[in-house]
C-alpha positions as MATLAB code, in Angstrom:
seq = 'MASSPAEVSEYLRDTHDRIFENNRAWAAEMLHRDPSFFERLSAGQSPDYLWIGCSDSRIPAEAITGLEPGEAFIHRNIANLVCNTDLNIMSVINYAVRHLGVKHIIVCGHYGCGGVKAAMTPKDMGLLNPWLRNIRDVYRLHERELDAIADEEARYNRLVELNVEEQCRNIVKTAALQQSYAKNQYPVVHGWVFDFHDGLLKDLKIDFKDMLRNVQKLYNLTD';
ca = [
      24.302   -5.952  -28.142;
      24.987   -2.806  -29.893;
      27.541   -0.558  -28.026;
      27.360    3.270  -29.367;
      24.774    5.165  -27.554;
      22.337    5.437  -30.910;
      22.656    1.399  -31.111;
      21.742    1.124  -27.646;
      18.787    3.586  -28.166;
      17.592    1.429  -31.371;
      17.762   -1.525  -29.557;
      15.847   -0.772  -26.761;
      13.306    0.752  -28.745;
      13.183   -2.323  -30.746;
      13.261   -4.713  -27.540;
      10.275   -2.450  -26.288;
       8.164   -2.419  -29.466;
       8.333   -6.337  -29.814;
       6.445   -6.793  -26.804;
       3.495   -4.719  -28.035;
       3.373   -6.689  -31.251;
       3.606   -9.948  -29.881;
       0.530   -8.858  -27.261;
      -1.323   -7.706  -30.287;
      -0.624  -11.245  -32.403;
      -1.357  -12.959  -28.938;
      -4.726  -10.980  -28.565;
      -5.689  -11.668  -32.230;
      -5.151  -15.366  -32.089;
      -6.736  -15.501  -28.795;
      -9.942  -14.070  -30.136;
      -9.541  -16.202  -33.424;
      -9.510  -19.367  -31.428;
     -12.582  -18.413  -29.096;
     -14.554  -14.774  -29.637;
     -15.875  -15.024  -26.187;
     -11.957  -15.558  -24.807;
     -11.663  -11.881  -23.176;
     -15.418  -11.508  -22.444;
     -14.949  -14.820  -19.809;
     -11.281  -13.609  -19.194;
     -12.598  -10.387  -17.592;
     -15.705  -11.977  -15.812;
     -12.802  -13.155  -12.757;
     -10.608  -15.728  -11.888;
     -11.287  -19.419  -10.254;
      -7.720  -21.136  -10.671;
      -7.217  -24.405   -9.410;
      -3.609  -23.944   -8.974;
      -1.348  -21.553   -7.016;
       2.124  -21.876   -8.573;
       5.198  -20.355   -6.245;
       8.334  -20.686   -8.531;
      11.556  -19.259   -9.107;
      12.036  -15.574  -10.415;
      14.382  -17.182  -13.076;
      13.414  -15.779  -16.807;
      13.538  -19.290  -18.169;
      10.828  -20.698  -16.498;
       7.600  -19.262  -17.708;
       4.837  -21.444  -15.733;
       1.976  -21.383  -18.090;
       4.310  -22.349  -20.950;
       5.874  -25.044  -19.461;
       2.711  -26.844  -18.180;
       0.154  -25.862  -21.149;
      -1.951  -23.834  -18.729;
      -4.013  -21.069  -20.166;
      -4.773  -17.743  -18.493;
      -6.994  -17.908  -15.605;
      -5.979  -21.618  -14.778;
      -2.711  -20.615  -12.508;
      -2.395  -18.085   -9.879;
       1.242  -17.060   -9.876;
       4.102  -16.273   -7.504;
       7.699  -15.941   -7.940;
      10.909  -15.043   -6.040;
      14.337  -15.614   -5.746;
      15.017  -19.531   -5.122;
      11.053  -20.317   -4.783;
      11.112  -19.531   -0.930;
       7.936  -19.174    1.451;
       9.346  -17.329    4.308;
       6.889  -16.775    6.949;
       8.059  -12.922    7.484;
       7.484  -12.242    3.606;
       4.237  -10.653    3.635;
       4.117  -10.742    0.032;
       4.035  -14.649   -0.229;
       1.781  -15.065    2.953;
      -0.379  -12.514    1.382;
      -0.375  -14.577   -2.012;
      -1.348  -17.998   -0.099;
      -3.889  -16.715    1.956;
      -5.791  -14.996   -0.907;
      -5.377  -18.231   -3.033;
      -6.663  -20.459   -0.653;
      -9.145  -18.506    1.324;
     -11.065  -16.727   -1.387;
      -9.771  -18.089   -4.886;
     -10.069  -22.077   -3.393;
      -6.849  -22.864   -5.180;
      -7.271  -26.802   -5.096;
      -3.444  -27.271   -5.786;
      -0.345  -25.522   -4.567;
       2.833  -25.935   -6.267;
       6.294  -25.032   -5.416;
       8.363  -25.525   -8.405;
      12.396  -24.929   -8.141;
      14.718  -25.773  -10.854;
      18.289  -27.657  -11.181;
      21.393  -25.051  -11.487;
      19.210  -22.416   -9.402;
      21.394  -19.478   -9.010;
      19.538  -18.688   -5.724;
      20.851  -22.012   -4.216;
      24.467  -21.501   -5.660;
      24.643  -17.854   -4.284;
      23.628  -19.368   -0.964;
      26.462  -21.971   -0.618;
      29.096  -19.184   -1.698;
      30.859  -18.065    1.542;
      30.597  -14.347    0.204;
      28.661  -11.275    1.661;
      25.807  -10.775   -0.712;
      24.238   -7.573    0.945;
      20.545   -7.298    0.906;
      20.505  -10.707   -0.390;
      21.881  -12.270    2.965;
      18.870  -12.591    4.918;
      17.057  -13.971    2.008;
      19.975  -16.785    1.085;
      19.973  -17.538    4.541;
      16.495  -19.532    4.314;
      18.350  -21.920    1.928;
      21.521  -22.025    4.359;
      19.245  -22.958    7.046;
      17.642  -25.740    4.836;
      21.550  -27.242    4.178;
      21.934  -27.095    8.029;
      18.892  -29.180    8.398;
      20.278  -31.944    5.895;
      24.194  -31.423    6.314;
      24.863  -34.994    6.505;
      23.376  -35.955    3.455;
      24.378  -33.228    1.563;
      28.326  -33.543    2.467;
      28.194  -37.196    1.719;
      27.605  -36.220   -1.827;
      31.173  -35.638   -3.852;
      30.126  -34.054   -6.937;
      29.352  -30.638   -6.534;
      26.660  -30.026   -9.078;
      24.694  -33.142   -7.798;
      24.877  -31.789   -4.261;
      23.606  -28.451   -5.393;
      20.968  -30.274   -7.109;
      20.014  -32.378   -4.105;
      20.009  -28.956   -2.283;
      17.475  -27.432   -4.751;
      15.108  -30.884   -3.913;
      15.537  -30.298   -0.166;
      14.475  -26.247   -0.441;
      11.476  -27.389   -2.546;
      10.618  -29.806    0.250;
      11.081  -27.308    2.786;
       9.325  -24.420    1.317;
       6.422  -27.011    0.833;
       6.335  -27.948    4.604;
       6.413  -24.140    5.334;
       3.155  -23.632    3.221;
       1.731  -26.559    5.488;
       2.511  -24.544    8.457;
       0.214  -21.565    7.742;
      -3.224  -21.183    9.104;
      -4.880  -20.892    5.615;
      -3.712  -24.371    4.331;
      -4.492  -26.168    7.497;
      -8.038  -24.931    8.224;
      -8.895  -24.988    4.430;
      -7.731  -28.558    4.368;
      -9.682  -29.608    7.538;
     -13.066  -28.288    5.966;
     -12.619  -28.948    2.248;
     -10.058  -31.802    1.854;
      -7.950  -29.076   -0.158;
      -5.753  -27.724   -1.109;
      -2.911  -29.983   -1.606;
       0.773  -29.381   -1.932;
       2.936  -30.723   -4.328;
       6.680  -30.005   -5.118;
       8.392  -30.301   -8.381;
      11.676  -29.483   -9.972;
      12.167  -28.082  -13.493;
      15.286  -29.513  -15.170;
      16.675  -27.276  -18.115;
      18.273  -30.126  -19.809;
      15.338  -31.770  -21.035;
      12.424  -29.350  -20.529;
      10.719  -31.918  -18.067;
       9.048  -31.235  -14.485;
      10.236  -33.965  -11.842;
       7.507  -34.574   -9.334;
       9.236  -35.140   -5.761;
       6.331  -36.989   -4.601;
       6.083  -35.360   -1.441;
       3.865  -37.043    0.971;
       1.258  -34.139    1.427;
      -1.042  -36.138    4.103;
       2.302  -37.247    6.156;
       3.678  -33.761    6.325;
       0.555  -32.252    7.356;
       0.211  -34.800   10.011;
       3.882  -34.193   10.893;
       3.950  -30.583   10.805;
       0.817  -30.368   13.128;
       2.210  -32.224   15.713;
       3.867  -28.589   16.850;
       2.016  -26.156   14.375;
      -1.568  -27.060   14.465;
      -3.686  -24.032   13.863;
      -6.999  -25.318   13.254;
      -8.398  -25.815   17.074;
];
């Protein structure tokens, strides 16, 4: 990146303008492929998927899945957490399930997650402390398994998987999910992990029905 004030200003202008150039090219391509594309897009949304992913800039949900605009309702935050005190994610889940009628909810983490690594760093992270504590709690729940993994990278990667699984469980605890599934048999919750090394998604093959059954022993909100 340039270093002088003039060079920085030019760089910022160029990177800003590039977005609009890309947007015009994309809009033209969509119209070329389907003249009625934007007419249908403006009519409303009925996505089958709710995607809850990490804020990491390297994982654009639509690009890695091949989904088109209108097919996925997207929410992203640091380390793809689903916290019951976070009104943002709770509102997203409620709207996606009760109003959009999504059929699948996907929690997608990624190996090498900076949020997960930060949570395991013995350092005061300021405002991030209460957020990262949720990941530390996941470690505490699986401490014996994780401590038995000698390789640090492998341990972090396993924590990434366990964190995804725990966030899936947090979704299953919600009234919106439980009541919709009791009535409609959807949505189903899935846990995936993205791997930067090959660009592939790994399905953790979470047993949703078994998870729901176990969760409802203590968190049954369908009655």
